[in-house]
N, C-alpha and C positions, 0 to 999 in steps of 0.2 A: 218434804217435797221431793219428787223424783226428777233426776236429770240424766240425759243421755250424753255421754262424753264420746264423741266420734273421733277416732284416731286417724289422722290423715298424714301421710308421708310419701316421699319420693322413693320408690322402690330401687332406683339406681343408687341412691345413697346407701341403702341397706346392702345392695350387691357389692358395693365397693369396700365394705367393712371386712376386716380379717375375721377368720373363724373365731379367734379369741374375743374380738370385739362383739361379735354376734352372740356368743355364749354369755358374755357379761351382760349384754342388753336383755337377753332372755332371763337370766338370774335376777337382774334388777326388776324386771317387769313382774315376774312371779312373786318376788318378795314384796313389791308394792301392793299387788293384789291381796296377799296375806295380811298386810298392814290395814288395808281398807276393810277386809272382812272382820278383823279384830276390832276395829274402831266402830263397826256398825254401818259404815257407808256403803259397802259392797252389796249389790243385789245380784248382778251377774256380769261376767266379762268373757269375751270371746275374741280370738284372733281370726281373721279371714284369710282364705287362700288368695293367691295372686289374682289381680283383675283379669288375667288371661283365662282364668277358669270361669269367669262370669258369663251369664247370658242376660240380655235385656228383653223384657216382654212388654209389648204394647197391644192395646185393643183400641181400634179406631173403626167406627161404623159397624161394630159387631164382628169385625175381623181381627184375629190375633196374628201378630208377627213376632218372631223370635230372632234376635240378632246375637251373634257371638260377641263377647267382650262387653266392656263397660259402655255406658250411655254416651260419654263424650271422651275425647282425647284430652288428657291433662297429665302434668308431671306428677302431681300428688294424687293418690288414690286412697280410698277408705281401706284401712288395714285391720281395723277391729273396733270394738266398742266396749265401754264399761257403763253399765246402768247403775247409778248410785242413788242413795237416799241422802239428802243434804238439808240442812236447816233453812238455807236460802241460797240465792245466786252467788253471793260472796263465798260461802262455804264450798259450793260446787266448783267455783273457779280455783280456790285453794287446792282442792282435791285434784283437779285437772292439771294444775301446774306441777304436781308431783309425779305425773305419769312419765316414765322414762323416755318414751318416744316423743314427748313434747320437745326434747332437745334436738330431734331430727326433723320434725314436721310441725303439725299444728293439731290442737285439740279443740274441736267445736263443742261447746257446751250448750245444750238446748233443753229447756224444761219439757217434761212430759205433759201433754194435754190430757186432763182428766175429763171424761164425758159424764154427763149426768150430774 
C-alpha cells in the first residue's frame, strides 16, 4: 500500500540552527532516504522551497485568482514529502518516525487513494 508522508516543520526552527546542525540534518535526511530505498519503502522524496516561493490558485465561478504565498498563515509549513510503499499503516508510521525532520516538526502519514 502507498502512503504519503508529509513533512511539516516551523521554518524559524530551521533558521535558528547553526550551519553545522543544518548540514548534519541534511546528511541524516539523505542517509535515511538511502535506507528507505534499500529497504524497498522509497518511491520518491522531495524537499520543497520556502512557502514564500509558493502561489495559491483558486477557481471560483469560472474565474481564476492567484495569490502569492501559502493558503493560510501558520507556523508549520509543508517542507517536503516522501511517497513510500508500506505493508500497512503501522509500517508507514514506523517509517515516518525515522524521518529526521520528525524531531523538529510533524510527519503526516496519509494513505494514497487508489481509483478504480
